[in-house]
C-alpha positions in Angstrom: 184.4 107.2 73.6 186.9 108.2 70.9 190.6 108.4 71.7 192.6 111.1 70.1 195.6 109.8 68.2 198.6 112.1 67.7 199.9 112.4 64.1 202.7 109.9 63.4 205.2 112.7 62.9 204.7 113.8 66.5 205.4 110.4 68.0 208.7 110.4 69.9 211.5 108.0 68.7 211.1 105.8 71.8 207.6 104.9 70.8 208.8 104.2 67.2 211.5 101.9 68.5 208.9 100.1 70.7 206.6 99.6 67.7 209.5 98.2 65.7 210.4 95.9 68.5 206.8 94.6 68.9 206.7 93.7 65.2 210.2 92.1 65.4 209.2 90.0 68.4 206.1 88.7 66.5 208.3 87.6 63.6 210.6 85.9 66.1 207.6 84.0 67.7 206.5 82.9 64.3 210.0 81.7 63.3 210.8 79.9 66.6 209.8 76.2 66.3 210.4 75.9 70.1 207.9 78.7 71.0 204.7 77.8 72.8 202.0 77.0 70.2 199.8 79.8 71.7 202.6 82.3 71.1 203.1 81.2 67.5 199.3 81.3 66.8 199.0 84.7 68.4 201.9 86.0 66.3 200.5 84.5 63.1 197.1 86.3 63.8 198.9 89.5 64.6 201.1 89.5 61.5 198.2 88.4 59.3 197.0 92.0 59.2 195.2 92.6 62.5 194.1 96.1 63.6 196.9 96.1 66.1 199.5 95.4 63.4 198.1 98.4 61.5 198.6 100.6 64.5 202.1 99.4 65.3 203.2 99.7 61.6 201.8 103.3 61.6 203.9 104.1 64.7 207.0 102.4 63.3 206.6 104.0 59.9 206.4 100.6 58.2 204.2 99.7 55.2 201.7 97.3 56.7 201.2 95.5 53.4 204.9 94.7 53.1 205.0 93.4 56.7 202.0 91.2 56.1 203.5 89.9 52.8 206.8 89.0 54.5 204.9 87.3 57.3 202.8 85.3 54.9 205.9 84.2 52.9 207.6 83.0 56.1 204.5 81.2 57.3 204.0 79.5 53.9 207.6 78.2 54.0 207.1 76.9 57.6 203.8 75.2 56.7 205.4 73.5 53.7 208.4 72.3 55.8 206.0 71.1 58.5 203.9 69.1 56.1 207.1 67.4 54.7 208.2 66.4 58.2 205.1 64.5 59.3 202.0 63.1 57.5 199.3 65.8 57.4 196.5 63.4 58.5 198.1 62.5 61.9 199.2 65.1 64.4 201.9 64.1 67.0 199.2 64.1 69.7 196.9 61.8 67.7 199.8 59.4 67.0 200.8 59.2 70.6 197.3 58.5 71.7 196.9 55.8 69.1 200.1 54.1 70.3 198.9 54.2 73.9 195.6 52.5 72.8 197.3 49.7 71.0 198.2 46.7 73.2 201.8 45.6 73.3 202.9 42.4 71.6 201.5 39.4 73.5 198.9 41.4 75.6 195.2 40.5 75.3 193.1 42.9 73.2 
């Protein structure tokens, strides 16, 4: 079943504000290092040019290409900063599991 979509010009300002807020919150999730990993991943996928981003950008009267470019720039900076903070071949989870498996000094192996 096809849904009828009203022209963007006919969208009330409240919906436009909501669309802007949805996009803003996605950027906030991407930028927040303390956010849940699932939220950050979801925000990255959304801001990567998803169909839903296209819809919200249309409602907010934003250029989707500029939003995606801004998101990619922020994500690239975060990825670069993250790779400088820890070695890329060991995740924090892997390091903690390795340290649990190694016996303490003086314990039998």
